[in-house]
PDB file as gemmi writes it, atoms N, CA and C in Angstrom:
CRYST1    1.000    1.000    1.000  90.00  90.00  90.00 P 1                      
ATOM      1  N   MET A   1       0.648  -1.241  -0.068  1.00  0.00           N  
ATOM      2  CA  MET A   1      -0.131   0.170   0.350  1.00  0.00           C  
ATOM      3  C   MET A   1       0.699   1.440   0.253  1.00  0.00           C  
ATOM      4  N   ALA A   2       0.561   2.252  -0.787  1.00  0.00           N  
ATOM      5  CA  ALA A   2       1.418   3.561  -1.150  1.00  0.00           C  
ATOM      6  C   ALA A   2       1.318   4.753   0.052  1.00  0.00           C  
ATOM      7  N   ASP A   3       2.667   5.086   0.775  1.00  0.00           N  
ATOM      8  CA  ASP A   3       1.958   5.707   1.698  1.00  0.00           C  
ATOM      9  C   ASP A   3       1.442   7.106   1.727  1.00  0.00           C  
ATOM     10  N   ARG A   4       0.911   7.034   0.320  1.00  0.00           N  
ATOM     11  CA  ARG A   4      -0.168   8.510   0.337  1.00  0.00           C  
ATOM     12  C   ARG A   4      -1.672   7.935   0.708  1.00  0.00           C  
ATOM     13  N   ASP A   5      -1.873   6.385   0.233  1.00  0.00           N  
ATOM     14  CA  ASP A   5      -3.202   5.672   0.461  1.00  0.00           C  
ATOM     15  C   ASP A   5      -3.326   5.541   1.753  1.00  0.00           C  
ATOM     16  N   THR A   6      -1.933   5.297   2.840  1.00  0.00           N  
ATOM     17  CA  THR A   6      -2.147   4.771   3.757  1.00  0.00           C  
ATOM     18  C   THR A   6      -2.609   6.370   4.437  1.00  0.00           C  
ATOM     19  N   ARG A   7      -1.781   7.694   4.101  1.00  0.00           N  
ATOM     20  CA  ARG A   7      -2.108   8.787   4.659  1.00  0.00           C  
ATOM     21  C   ARG A   7      -3.757   9.300   4.871  1.00  0.00           C  
ATOM     22  N   ASP A   8      -4.523   8.931   3.540  1.00  0.00           N  
ATOM     23  CA  ASP A   8      -5.212   9.323   3.160  1.00  0.00           C  
ATOM     24  C   ASP A   8      -6.494   8.511   4.544  1.00  0.00           C  
ATOM     25  N   LEU A   9      -6.141   6.989   4.205  1.00  0.00           N  
ATOM     26  CA  LEU A   9      -7.021   5.883   4.737  1.00  0.00           C  
ATOM     27  C   LEU A   9      -7.219   6.862   6.809  1.00  0.00           C  
ATOM     28  N   GLU A  10      -5.962   6.879   6.866  1.00  0.00           N  
ATOM     29  CA  GLU A  10      -5.463   7.636   8.172  1.00  0.00           C  
ATOM     30  C   GLU A  10      -6.330   8.865   8.629  1.00  0.00           C  
ATOM     31  N   GLU A  11      -6.469   9.910   7.509  1.00  0.00           N  
ATOM     32  CA  GLU A  11      -7.121  11.305   7.696  1.00  0.00           C  
ATOM     33  C   GLU A  11      -8.863  11.055   7.779  1.00  0.00           C  
ATOM     34  N   ARG A  12      -9.141   9.745   7.148  1.00  0.00           N  
ATOM     35  CA  ARG A  12     -10.377   9.358   7.308  1.00  0.00           C  
ATOM     36  C   ARG A  12     -11.440   8.680   8.034  1.00  0.00           C  
ATOM     37  N   TRP A  13     -10.477   7.419   9.113  1.00  0.00           N  
ATOM     38  CA  TRP A  13     -10.130   7.314  10.087  1.00  0.00           C  
ATOM     39  C   TRP A  13     -10.513   8.482  11.077  1.00  0.00           C  
ATOM     40  N   VAL A  14      -9.269   9.262  11.186  1.00  0.00           N  
ATOM     41  CA  VAL A  14      -9.651  10.548  11.927  1.00  0.00           C  
ATOM     42  C   VAL A  14     -11.135  11.574  11.989  1.00  0.00           C  
ATOM     43  N   ARG A  15     -11.262  11.615  11.172  1.00  0.00           N  
ATOM     44  CA  ARG A  15     -12.072  12.106  10.876  1.00  0.00           C  
ATOM     45  C   ARG A  15     -13.726  11.519  11.338  1.00  0.00           C  
ATOM     46  N   VAL A  16     -14.024  10.248  10.796  1.00  0.00           N  
ATOM     47  CA  VAL A  16     -14.847   9.573  11.242  1.00  0.00           C  
ATOM     48  C   VAL A  16     -14.915   9.186  12.567  1.00  0.00           C  
ATOM     49  N   LEU A  17     -13.646   8.843  13.349  1.00  0.00           N  
ATOM     50  CA  LEU A  17     -13.704   8.428  14.904  1.00  0.00           C  
ATOM     51  C   LEU A  17     -14.058   9.710  15.596  1.00  0.00           C  
ATOM     52  N   ALA A  18     -13.227  11.120  14.813  1.00  0.00           N  
ATOM     53  CA  ALA A  18     -13.715  12.131  15.699  1.00  0.00           C  
ATOM     54  C   ALA A  18     -15.042  12.604  16.023  1.00  0.00           C  
ATOM     55  N   SER A  19     -15.804  12.360  14.876  1.00  0.00           N  
ATOM     56  CA  SER A  19     -17.505  12.250  15.120  1.00  0.00           C  
ATOM     57  C   SER A  19     -17.942  11.301  16.164  1.00  0.00           C  
ATOM     58  N   VAL A  20     -17.564  10.507  16.095  1.00  0.00           N  
ATOM     59  CA  VAL A  20     -17.956   9.386  17.523  1.00  0.00           C  
ATOM     60  C   VAL A  20     -17.622   9.981  18.313  1.00  0.00           C  
ATOM     61  N   TYR A  21     -15.810  10.202  19.315  1.00  0.00           N  
ATOM     62  CA  TYR A  21     -15.662  10.700  20.280  1.00  0.00           C  
ATOM     63  C   TYR A  21     -16.156  12.116  20.391  1.00  0.00           C  
ATOM     64  N   ALA A  22     -17.004  12.745  19.962  1.00  0.00           N  
ATOM     65  CA  ALA A  22     -17.360  14.166  20.180  1.00  0.00           C  
ATOM     66  C   ALA A  22     -18.581  14.006  20.453  1.00  0.00           C  
ATOM     67  N   GLN A  23     -19.564  12.489  20.151  1.00  0.00           N  
ATOM     68  CA  GLN A  23     -20.992  13.023  20.375  1.00  0.00           C  
ATOM     69  C   GLN A  23     -20.964  11.956  21.805  1.00  0.00           C  
ATOM     70  N   VAL A  24     -20.109  11.597  22.510  1.00  0.00           N  
ATOM     71  CA  VAL A  24     -20.406  10.703  24.001  1.00  0.00           C  
ATOM     72  C   VAL A  24     -20.441  11.751  25.065  1.00  0.00           C  
ATOM     73  N   ASP A  25     -21.409  11.315  25.802  1.00  0.00           N  
ATOM     74  CA  ASP A  25     -21.215  11.852  26.980  1.00  0.00           C  
ATOM     75  C   ASP A  25     -20.170  11.904  27.879  1.00  0.00           C  
ATOM     76  N   TRP A  26     -19.293  11.956  27.870  1.00  0.00           N  
ATOM     77  CA  TRP A  26     -18.015  11.716  28.893  1.00  0.00           C  
ATOM     78  C   TRP A  26     -17.876  11.614  30.503  1.00  0.00           C  
ATOM     79  N   ARG A  27     -18.504  12.660  31.007  1.00  0.00           N  
ATOM     80  CA  ARG A  27     -19.525  12.572  32.212  1.00  0.00           C  
ATOM     81  C   ARG A  27     -20.083  11.436  32.837  1.00  0.00           C  
ATOM     82  N   ARG A  28     -21.240  10.873  32.023  1.00  0.00           N  
ATOM     83  CA  ARG A  28     -21.581   9.692  32.229  1.00  0.00           C  
ATOM     84  C   ARG A  28     -21.087   8.443  32.382  1.00  0.00           C  
ATOM     85  N   LEU A  29     -19.991   8.741  30.978  1.00  0.00           N  
ATOM     86  CA  LEU A  29     -19.151   7.301  30.859  1.00  0.00           C  
ATOM     87  C   LEU A  29     -18.226   6.747  31.610  1.00  0.00           C  
ATOM     88  N   ARG A  30     -17.520   8.270  31.521  1.00  0.00           N  
ATOM     89  CA  ARG A  30     -15.880   7.373  31.693  1.00  0.00           C  
ATOM     90  C   ARG A  30     -15.240   7.255  33.447  1.00  0.00           C  
ATOM     91  N   GLY A  31     -16.184   7.844  34.482  1.00  0.00           N  
ATOM     92  CA  GLY A  31     -15.762   7.310  35.906  1.00  0.00           C  
ATOM     93  C   GLY A  31     -14.728   8.123  36.367  1.00  0.00           C  
ATOM     94  N   ARG A  32     -13.151   7.768  36.870  1.00  0.00           N  
ATOM     95  CA  ARG A  32     -12.228   8.541  36.901  1.00  0.00           C  
ATOM     96  C   ARG A  32     -11.061   8.300  35.612  1.00  0.00           C  
ATOM     97  N   ARG A  33     -11.703   7.598  34.879  1.00  0.00           N  
ATOM     98  CA  ARG A  33     -10.030   7.453  33.690  1.00  0.00           C  
ATOM     99  C   ARG A  33     -10.790   8.440  32.863  1.00  0.00           C  
ATOM    100  N   ARG A  34      -9.371   8.934  32.085  1.00  0.00           N  
ATOM    101  CA  ARG A  34      -9.359  10.119  31.058  1.00  0.00           C  
ATOM    102  C   ARG A  34     -10.171   9.367  29.750  1.00  0.00           C  
ATOM    103  N   PRO A  35     -10.948  10.479  29.257  1.00  0.00           N  
ATOM    104  CA  PRO A  35     -11.775   9.884  28.039  1.00  0.00           C  
ATOM    105  C   PRO A  35     -10.918   9.345  27.131  1.00  0.00           C  
ATOM    106  N   LEU A  36      -9.664   9.522  26.772  1.00  0.00           N  
ATOM    107  CA  LEU A  36      -8.637   9.322  25.507  1.00  0.00           C  
ATOM    108  C   LEU A  36      -8.368   7.990  25.991  1.00  0.00           C  
ATOM    109  N   ASP A  37      -7.944   7.487  27.179  1.00  0.00           N  
ATOM    110  CA  ASP A  37      -8.072   6.063  27.853  1.00  0.00           C  
ATOM    111  C   ASP A  37      -9.299   5.280  27.157  1.00  0.00           C  
ATOM    112  N   VAL A  38     -10.436   5.550  28.070  1.00  0.00           N  
ATOM    113  CA  VAL A  38     -11.828   4.592  27.362  1.00  0.00           C  
ATOM    114  C   VAL A  38     -11.736   4.424  25.962  1.00  0.00           C  
ATOM    115  N   PHE A  39     -11.876   5.688  25.362  1.00  0.00           N  
ATOM    116  CA  PHE A  39     -12.073   5.419  23.866  1.00  0.00           C  
ATOM    117  C   PHE A  39     -10.962   4.474  23.467  1.00  0.00           C  
ATOM    118  N   GLU A  40      -9.601   4.837  23.838  1.00  0.00           N  
ATOM    119  CA  GLU A  40      -8.387   3.920  23.206  1.00  0.00           C  
ATOM    120  C   GLU A  40      -9.096   2.585  23.393  1.00  0.00           C  
ATOM    121  N   HIS A  41      -9.417   2.293  24.419  1.00  0.00           N  
ATOM    122  CA  HIS A  41      -9.739   0.614  24.669  1.00  0.00           C  
ATOM    123  C   HIS A  41     -10.541  -0.042  24.295  1.00  0.00           C  
ATOM    124  N   ARG A  42     -12.080   1.247  23.953  1.00  0.00           N  
ATOM    125  CA  ARG A  42     -13.080   0.523  23.416  1.00  0.00           C  
ATOM    126  C   ARG A  42     -12.825   0.567  21.852  1.00  0.00           C  
ATOM    127  N   LEU A  43     -11.932   1.389  21.209  1.00  0.00           N  
ATOM    128  CA  LEU A  43     -11.650   1.191  19.717  1.00  0.00           C  
ATOM    129  C   LEU A  43     -10.804   0.320  19.692  1.00  0.00           C  
ATOM    130  N   GLU A  44      -9.568  -0.788  20.461  1.00  0.00           N  
ATOM    131  CA  GLU A  44      -8.695  -1.468  20.718  1.00  0.00           C  
ATOM    132  C   GLU A  44     -10.462  -3.097  20.485  1.00  0.00           C  
ATOM    133  N   TYR A  45     -11.319  -2.657  21.804  1.00  0.00           N  
ATOM    134  CA  TYR A  45     -12.023  -4.255  21.409  1.00  0.00           C  
ATOM    135  C   TYR A  45     -12.578  -3.608  19.923  1.00  0.00           C  
ATOM    136  N   ALA A  46     -13.216  -2.652  19.555  1.00  0.00           N  
ATOM    137  CA  ALA A  46     -13.688  -2.814  17.813  1.00  0.00           C  
ATOM    138  C   ALA A  46     -12.944  -3.616  16.772  1.00  0.00           C  
ATOM    139  N   LYS A  47     -11.987  -3.102  17.120  1.00  0.00           N  
ATOM    140  CA  LYS A  47     -10.853  -2.870  15.768  1.00  0.00           C  
ATOM    141  C   LYS A  47     -11.006  -4.505  14.883  1.00  0.00           C  
ATOM    142  N   TYR A  48     -11.413  -5.245  15.920  1.00  0.00           N  
ATOM    143  CA  TYR A  48     -11.284  -6.808  14.567  1.00  0.00           C  
ATOM    144  C   TYR A  48     -12.503  -7.654  14.524  1.00  0.00           C  
ATOM    145  N   GLU A  49     -13.244  -6.334  14.098  1.00  0.00           N  
ATOM    146  CA  GLU A  49     -14.999  -6.924  13.806  1.00  0.00           C  
ATOM    147  C   GLU A  49     -14.364  -6.894  12.121  1.00  0.00           C  
ATOM    148  N   VAL A  50     -15.224  -7.797  11.449  1.00  0.00           N  
ATOM    149  CA  VAL A  50     -15.180  -8.159  10.250  1.00  0.00           C  
ATOM    150  C   VAL A  50     -14.726  -6.903   9.372  1.00  0.00           C  
ATOM    151  N   ASP A  51     -15.648  -5.737   9.244  1.00  0.00           N  
ATOM    152  CA  ASP A  51     -15.981  -4.350   8.104  1.00  0.00           C  
ATOM    153  C   ASP A  51     -15.995  -3.605   9.094  1.00  0.00           C  
ATOM    154  N   VAL A  52     -15.807  -2.336   8.103  1.00  0.00           N  
ATOM    155  CA  VAL A  52     -16.139  -0.928   8.902  1.00  0.00           C  
ATOM    156  C   VAL A  52     -17.148  -0.774   9.357  1.00  0.00           C  
ATOM    157  N   PRO A  53     -18.419  -1.151   8.707  1.00  0.00           N  
ATOM    158  CA  PRO A  53     -19.516  -0.837   9.267  1.00  0.00           C  
ATOM    159  C   PRO A  53     -19.393  -1.937  10.785  1.00  0.00           C  
ATOM    160  N   SER A  54     -18.891  -3.105  11.012  1.00  0.00           N  
ATOM    161  CA  SER A  54     -18.989  -3.544  12.332  1.00  0.00           C  
ATOM    162  C   SER A  54     -18.136  -2.867  13.277  1.00  0.00           C  
ATOM    163  N   VAL A  55     -17.502  -2.219  13.168  1.00  0.00           N  
ATOM    164  CA  VAL A  55     -16.342  -1.757  13.679  1.00  0.00           C  
ATOM    165  C   VAL A  55     -16.620  -0.415  14.421  1.00  0.00           C  
ATOM    166  N   LEU A  56     -17.519   0.063  13.481  1.00  0.00           N  
ATOM    167  CA  LEU A  56     -18.294   1.583  13.940  1.00  0.00           C  
ATOM    168  C   LEU A  56     -19.684   1.755  14.857  1.00  0.00           C  
ATOM    169  N   GLN A  57     -20.064   0.031  14.377  1.00  0.00           N  
ATOM    170  CA  GLN A  57     -21.276  -0.033  15.132  1.00  0.00           C  
ATOM    171  C   GLN A  57     -20.737  -0.402  16.850  1.00  0.00           C  
ATOM    172  N   ARG A  58     -19.848  -1.553  16.723  1.00  0.00           N  
ATOM    173  CA  ARG A  58     -19.206  -1.929  17.832  1.00  0.00           C  
ATOM    174  C   ARG A  58     -18.971  -0.845  18.831  1.00  0.00           C  
ATOM    175  N   LEU A  59     -17.897   0.322  18.150  1.00  0.00           N  
ATOM    176  CA  LEU A  59     -17.440   1.424  18.815  1.00  0.00           C  
ATOM    177  C   LEU A  59     -18.462   1.724  19.428  1.00  0.00           C  
ATOM    178  N   ALA A  60     -19.518   2.050  18.757  1.00  0.00           N  
ATOM    179  CA  ALA A  60     -20.595   3.237  19.218  1.00  0.00           C  
ATOM    180  C   ALA A  60     -21.320   2.325  20.352  1.00  0.00           C  
ATOM    181  N   ASN A  61     -21.671   1.514  20.290  1.00  0.00           N  
ATOM    182  CA  ASN A  61     -22.502   0.669  21.069  1.00  0.00           C  
ATOM    183  C   ASN A  61     -21.520   0.112  22.840  1.00  0.00           C  
ATOM    184  N   SER A  62     -20.286   0.418  21.883  1.00  0.00           N  
ATOM    185  CA  SER A  62     -19.666   0.305  23.910  1.00  0.00           C  
ATOM    186  C   SER A  62     -19.151   1.251  24.419  1.00  0.00           C  
ATOM    187  N   LEU A  63     -19.751   2.743  23.619  1.00  0.00           N  
ATOM    188  CA  LEU A  63     -19.519   4.094  24.161  1.00  0.00           C  
ATOM    189  C   LEU A  63     -20.583   4.360  24.494  1.00  0.00           C  
ATOM    190  N   SER A  64     -21.803   3.868  24.427  1.00  0.00           N  
ATOM    191  CA  SER A  64     -23.714   3.948  25.120  1.00  0.00           C  
ATOM    192  C   SER A  64     -23.822   4.497  23.908  1.00  0.00           C  
ATOM    193  N   LEU A  65     -23.745   4.970  22.573  1.00  0.00           N  
ATOM    194  CA  LEU A  65     -24.303   5.809  21.668  1.00  0.00           C  
ATOM    195  C   LEU A  65     -25.260   4.840  20.696  1.00  0.00           C  
ATOM    196  N   GLN A  66     -26.700   5.314  21.095  1.00  0.00           N  
ATOM    197  CA  GLN A  66     -27.682   4.467  20.226  1.00  0.00           C  
ATOM    198  C   GLN A  66     -27.356   4.862  18.816  1.00  0.00           C  
ATOM    199  N   GLY A  67     -26.463   5.629  18.400  1.00  0.00           N  
ATOM    200  CA  GLY A  67     -26.499   6.028  16.932  1.00  0.00           C  
ATOM    201  C   GLY A  67     -25.851   6.950  16.674  1.00  0.00           C  
ATOM    202  N   PHE A  68     -25.350   7.153  15.715  1.00  0.00           N  
ATOM    203  CA  PHE A  68     -23.683   8.736  15.843  1.00  0.00           C  
ATOM    204  C   PHE A  68     -24.212   9.003  14.281  1.00  0.00           C  
ATOM    205  N   SER A  69     -24.040  10.679  14.187  1.00  0.00           N  
ATOM    206  CA  SER A  69     -23.447  10.940  12.785  1.00  0.00           C  
ATOM    207  C   SER A  69     -21.965  11.036  12.231  1.00  0.00           C  
ATOM    208  N   ALA A  70     -21.638  10.868  11.338  1.00  0.00           N  
ATOM    209  CA  ALA A  70     -20.436  11.116  10.634  1.00  0.00           C  
ATOM    210  C   ALA A  70     -20.847  11.347   9.025  1.00  0.00           C  
ATOM    211  N   GLY A  71     -19.357  11.509   8.716  1.00  0.00           N  
ATOM    212  CA  GLY A  71     -19.195  11.890   7.355  1.00  0.00           C  
ATOM    213  C   GLY A  71     -19.889  10.427   6.322  1.00  0.00           C  
ATOM    214  N   VAL A  72     -20.712  10.307   5.695  1.00  0.00           N  
ATOM    215  CA  VAL A  72     -20.803   9.416   4.967  1.00  0.00           C  
ATOM    216  C   VAL A  72     -20.212   9.038   4.104  1.00  0.00           C  
ATOM    217  N   ASP A  73     -19.350  10.098   3.618  1.00  0.00           N  
ATOM    218  CA  ASP A  73     -18.364  10.099   1.883  1.00  0.00           C  
ATOM    219  C   ASP A  73     -17.328   9.510   2.909  1.00  0.00           C  
ATOM    220  N   ASP A  74     -16.589   9.522   4.278  1.00  0.00           N  
ATOM    221  CA  ASP A  74     -15.474   9.102   4.475  1.00  0.00           C  
ATOM    222  C   ASP A  74     -15.749   7.908   5.130  1.00  0.00           C  
ATOM    223  N   ILE A  75     -17.142   7.048   5.538  1.00  0.00           N  
ATOM    224  CA  ILE A  75     -16.821   5.923   5.540  1.00  0.00           C  
ATOM    225  C   ILE A  75     -17.785   5.318   4.190  1.00  0.00           C  
ATOM    226  N   GLU A  76     -17.937   5.626   3.190  1.00  0.00           N  
ATOM    227  CA  GLU A  76     -18.056   4.762   2.601  1.00  0.00           C  
ATOM    228  C   GLU A  76     -16.801   4.511   1.653  1.00  0.00           C  
ATOM    229  N   TYR A  77     -16.135   5.684   2.138  1.00  0.00           N  
ATOM    230  CA  TYR A  77     -14.471   5.748   1.127  1.00  0.00           C  
ATOM    231  C   TYR A  77     -13.713   4.476   2.164  1.00  0.00           C  
ATOM    232  N   LEU A  78     -13.355   4.369   3.187  1.00  0.00           N  
ATOM    233  CA  LEU A  78     -13.063   3.352   4.229  1.00  0.00           C  
ATOM    234  C   LEU A  78     -13.621   2.191   3.764  1.00  0.00           C  
ATOM    235  N   ARG A  79     -14.968   2.255   3.599  1.00  0.00           N  
ATOM    236  CA  ARG A  79     -15.467   0.111   2.804  1.00  0.00           C  
ATOM    237  C   ARG A  79     -15.048   0.387   1.727  1.00  0.00           C  
ATOM    238  N   ALA A  80     -15.157   1.339   0.447  1.00  0.00           N  
ATOM    239  CA  ALA A  80     -14.361   0.503  -0.727  1.00  0.00           C  
ATOM    240  C   ALA A  80     -12.601  -0.046  -0.541  1.00  0.00           C  
ATOM    241  N   ARG A  81     -12.460   0.568   0.153  1.00  0.00           N  
ATOM    242  CA  ARG A  81     -11.164  -0.095   0.468  1.00  0.00           C  
ATOM    243  C   ARG A  81     -10.916  -0.614   1.932  1.00  0.00           C  
ATOM    244  N   GLU A  82     -11.740  -1.533   2.223  1.00  0.00           N  
ATOM    245  CA  GLU A  82     -12.088  -2.006   3.618  1.00  0.00           C  
ATOM    246  C   GLU A  82     -10.760  -2.882   4.439  1.00  0.00           C  
ATOM    247  N   ALA A  83     -10.350  -3.646   2.986  1.00  0.00           N  
ATOM    248  CA  ALA A  83      -8.771  -4.596   3.874  1.00  0.00           C  
ATOM    249  C   ALA A  83      -7.723  -3.439   4.079  1.00  0.00           C  
ATOM    250  N   GLU A  84      -7.949  -2.423   3.467  1.00  0.00           N  
ATOM    251  CA  GLU A  84      -6.453  -1.460   3.781  1.00  0.00           C  
ATOM    252  C   GLU A  84      -7.040  -0.727   4.877  1.00  0.00           C  
ATOM    253  N   ALA A  85      -8.159  -0.394   4.970  1.00  0.00           N  
ATOM    254  CA  ALA A  85      -8.388   0.349   5.882  1.00  0.00           C  
ATOM    255  C   ALA A  85      -8.653  -0.156   7.585  1.00  0.00           C  
ATOM    256  N   LEU A  86      -8.891  -1.476   7.135  1.00  0.00           N  
ATOM    257  CA  LEU A  86      -8.912  -2.289   8.379  1.00  0.00           C  
ATOM    258  C   LEU A  86      -7.279  -2.317   8.727  1.00  0.00           C  
ATOM    259  N   GLU A  87      -6.353  -2.105   8.543  1.00  0.00           N  
ATOM    260  CA  GLU A  87      -5.340  -2.763   8.250  1.00  0.00           C  
ATOM    261  C   GLU A  87      -4.599  -1.273   8.930  1.00  0.00           C  
ATOM    262  N   VAL A  88      -5.013  -0.193   8.591  1.00  0.00           N  
ATOM    263  CA  VAL A  88      -4.638   0.698   8.960  1.00  0.00           C  
ATOM    264  C   VAL A  88      -5.221   0.792  10.786  1.00  0.00           C  
ATOM    265  N   LEU A  89      -6.357   0.733  10.863  1.00  0.00           N  
ATOM    266  CA  LEU A  89      -7.136   0.382  12.314  1.00  0.00           C  
ATOM    267  C   LEU A  89      -6.281  -0.188  13.045  1.00  0.00           C  
ATOM    268  N   ARG A  90      -5.985  -1.477  12.536  1.00  0.00           N  
ATOM    269  CA  ARG A  90      -5.492  -2.072  13.691  1.00  0.00           C  
ATOM    270  C   ARG A  90      -3.642  -1.745  13.683  1.00  0.00           C  
ATOM    271  N   ARG A  91      -3.341  -1.143  13.216  1.00  0.00           N  
ATOM    272  CA  ARG A  91      -2.060  -1.180  12.958  1.00  0.00           C  
ATOM    273  C   ARG A  91      -1.550  -0.083  13.804  1.00  0.00           C  
ATOM    274  N   TRP A  92      -2.190   1.256  13.635  1.00  0.00           N  
ATOM    275  CA  TRP A  92      -2.488   2.449  14.161  1.00  0.00           C  
ATOM    276  C   TRP A  92      -3.519   2.743  15.050  1.00  0.00           C  
ATOM    277  N   THR A  93      -4.116   1.763  16.456  1.00  0.00           N  
ATOM    278  CA  THR A  93      -5.111   1.873  16.937  1.00  0.00           C  
ATOM    279  C   THR A  93      -4.836   3.480  17.967  1.00  0.00           C  
ATOM    280  N   LYS A  94      -3.467   3.049  18.515  1.00  0.00           N  
ATOM    281  CA  LYS A  94      -3.166   4.165  19.363  1.00  0.00           C  
ATOM    282  C   LYS A  94      -3.134   5.581  18.800  1.00  0.00           C  
ATOM    283  N   LEU A  95      -2.653   5.415  17.911  1.00  0.00           N  
ATOM    284  CA  LEU A  95      -2.400   7.257  17.000  1.00  0.00           C  
ATOM    285  C   LEU A  95      -3.410   7.527  16.383  1.00  0.00           C  
ATOM    286  N   LEU A  96      -4.228   6.468  16.162  1.00  0.00           N  
ATOM    287  CA  LEU A  96      -6.028   7.505  15.413  1.00  0.00           C  
ATOM    288  C   LEU A  96      -6.777   8.004  16.814  1.00  0.00           C  
ATOM    289  N   ALA A  97      -6.481   7.168  17.761  1.00  0.00           N  
ATOM    290  CA  ALA A  97      -7.169   7.238  18.564  1.00  0.00           C  
ATOM    291  C   ALA A  97      -6.844   8.817  19.364  1.00  0.00           C  
ATOM    292  N   LEU A  98      -5.724   9.144  19.532  1.00  0.00           N  
ATOM    293  CA  LEU A  98      -5.358  10.463  20.056  1.00  0.00           C  
ATOM    294  C   LEU A  98      -5.110  11.427  18.694  1.00  0.00           C  
ATOM    295  N   LYS A  99      -5.066  11.201  17.017  1.00  0.00           N  
ATOM    296  CA  LYS A  99      -5.717  12.376  16.560  1.00  0.00           C  
ATOM    297  C   LYS A  99      -7.417  12.644  16.624  1.00  0.00           C  
ATOM    298  N   ALA A 100      -8.168  11.236  16.572  1.00  0.00           N  
ATOM    299  CA  ALA A 100      -9.147  11.444  16.543  1.00  0.00           C  
ATOM    300  C   ALA A 100      -9.746  12.349  18.393  1.00  0.00           C  
ATOM    301  N   SER A 101      -9.205  12.252  19.282  1.00  0.00           N  
ATOM    302  CA  SER A 101      -9.097  13.115  20.199  1.00  0.00           C  
ATOM    303  C   SER A 101      -9.187  14.397  19.931  1.00  0.00           C  
ATOM    304  N   ILE A 102      -8.123  14.605  19.546  1.00  0.00           N  
ATOM    305  CA  ILE A 102      -7.704  16.020  19.007  1.00  0.00           C  
ATOM    306  C   ILE A 102      -9.095  16.795  17.961  1.00  0.00           C  
ATOM    307  N   GLU A 103      -9.171  16.290  17.262  1.00  0.00           N  
ATOM    308  CA  GLU A 103      -9.839  16.283  16.171  1.00  0.00           C  
ATOM    309  C   GLU A 103     -11.362  16.754  16.440  1.00  0.00           C  
ATOM    310  N   ALA A 104     -11.955  16.203  17.740  1.00  0.00           N  
ATOM    311  CA  ALA A 104     -12.920  16.137  18.070  1.00  0.00           C  
ATOM    312  C   ALA A 104     -12.985  17.476  19.078  1.00  0.00           C  
ATOM    313  N   ARG A 105     -11.997  17.772  19.713  1.00  0.00           N  
ATOM    314  CA  ARG A 105     -12.106  19.181  20.563  1.00  0.00           C  
ATOM    315  C   ARG A 105     -12.050  20.210  19.608  1.00  0.00           C  
ATOM    316  N   LYS A 106     -11.312  20.042  18.652  1.00  0.00           N  
ATOM    317  CA  LYS A 106     -11.860  21.192  17.570  1.00  0.00           C  
ATOM    318  C   LYS A 106     -13.334  20.884  16.817  1.00  0.00           C  
ATOM    319  N   LEU A 107     -13.851  20.157  16.914  1.00  0.00           N  
ATOM    320  CA  LEU A 107     -14.904  19.964  16.337  1.00  0.00           C  
ATOM    321  C   LEU A 107     -16.089  20.321  17.464  1.00  0.00           C  
ATOM    322  N   LYS A 108     -15.979  20.316  18.653  1.00  0.00           N  
ATOM    323  CA  LYS A 108     -16.697  21.094  19.752  1.00  0.00           C  
ATOM    324  C   LYS A 108     -16.881  22.426  19.972  1.00  0.00           C  
ATOM    325  N   THR A 109     -15.034  22.268  19.679  1.00  0.00           N  
ATOM    326  CA  THR A 109     -15.285  24.303  20.079  1.00  0.00           C  
ATOM    327  C   THR A 109     -15.708  25.145  18.469  1.00  0.00           C  
ATOM    328  N   VAL A 110     -15.919  24.060  17.345  1.00  0.00           N  
ATOM    329  CA  VAL A 110     -16.219  25.413  16.047  1.00  0.00           C  
ATOM    330  C   VAL A 110     -17.862  25.178  16.182  1.00  0.00           C  
ATOM    331  N   ARG A 111     -18.442  23.880  16.711  1.00  0.00           N  
ATOM    332  CA  ARG A 111     -19.570  23.455  17.097  1.00  0.00           C  
ATOM    333  C   ARG A 111     -20.804  24.551  18.162  1.00  0.00           C  
ATOM    334  N   LYS A 112     -19.858  24.871  19.017  1.00  0.00           N  
ATOM    335  CA  LYS A 112     -19.787  25.856  20.131  1.00  0.00           C  
ATOM    336  C   LYS A 112     -19.809  27.255  19.908  1.00  0.00           C  
ATOM    337  N   ALA A 113     -19.039  27.799  19.372  1.00  0.00           N  
ATOM    338  CA  ALA A 113     -18.985  28.621  18.211  1.00  0.00           C  
ATOM    339  C   ALA A 113     -19.957  29.353  17.271  1.00  0.00           C  
ATOM    340  N   GLU A 114     -20.411  28.157  16.375  1.00  0.00           N  
ATOM    341  CA  GLU A 114     -21.832  28.356  15.803  1.00  0.00           C  
ATOM    342  C   GLU A 114     -23.164  28.792  16.712  1.00  0.00           C  
ATOM    343  N   LYS A 115     -22.918  27.492  17.404  1.00  0.00           N  
ATOM    344  CA  LYS A 115     -24.125  28.142  18.578  1.00  0.00           C  
ATOM    345  C   LYS A 115     -24.624  29.178  19.138  1.00  0.00           C  
ATOM    346  N   GLU A 116     -23.081  30.135  19.481  1.00  0.00           N  
ATOM    347  CA  GLU A 116     -23.196  30.820  20.170  1.00  0.00           C  
ATOM    348  C   GLU A 116     -23.492  32.166  19.010  1.00  0.00           C  
ATOM    349  N   GLU A 117     -23.060  31.778  18.057  1.00  0.00           N  
ATOM    350  CA  GLU A 117     -23.558  32.929  17.129  1.00  0.00           C  
ATOM    351  C   GLU A 117     -25.057  32.650  16.356  1.00  0.00           C  
ATOM    352  N   GLY A 118     -25.340  31.718  16.704  1.00  0.00           N  
ATOM    353  CA  GLY A 118     -26.683  31.396  16.036  1.00  0.00           C  
ATOM    354  C   GLY A 118     -27.753  31.825  17.296  1.00  0.00           C  
ATOM    355  N   GLY A 119     -27.603  32.092  18.382  1.00  0.00           N  
ATOM    356  CA  GLY A 119     -28.374  31.901  19.631  1.00  0.00           C  
ATOM    357  C   GLY A 119     -28.063  33.675  19.837  1.00  0.00           C  
ATOM    358  N   GLY A 120     -27.203  34.540  19.952  1.00  0.00           N  
ATOM    359  CA  GLY A 120     -27.360  35.508  20.202  1.00  0.00           C  
ATOM    360  C   GLY A 120     -28.131  36.594  19.434  1.00  0.00           C  
ATOM    361  N   GLY A 121     -28.695  36.507  18.313  1.00  0.00           N  
ATOM    362  CA  GLY A 121     -29.192  37.346  17.448  1.00  0.00           C  
ATOM    363  C   GLY A 121     -30.923  37.126  17.894  1.00  0.00           C  
ATOM    364  N   ALA A 122     -31.658  37.982  16.981  1.00  0.00           N  
ATOM    365  CA  ALA A 122     -33.128  38.534  17.109  1.00  0.00           C  
ATOM    366  C   ALA A 122     -33.575  38.466  18.340  1.00  0.00           C  
TER     367      ALA A 122                                                      
END                                                                             
């Protein structure tokens, strides 16, 4: 697998995983552990599923999410390259979890700013 393809798969995983991470109610779920540790552990548990949708479903269920929203284009891209995508996930689980947690914080900041802009008028 070419390095550029690997990077692209990594970026797609980060975006999808960040969407999941951002939707978790961490106060309710984590107890005394850091959110990243919990997410990483649950991702380790989910990464051995047979396909991308099953990985995401197992991850969401283990994080007490009934459903989640994520970029359909990114998910379909991962599904189209499923064998390589799963290889990247299984090889770089901790790195992807870390990058997803950072990206999720950015997503939350943007969403919060958009909410404040929309709520301040009229």
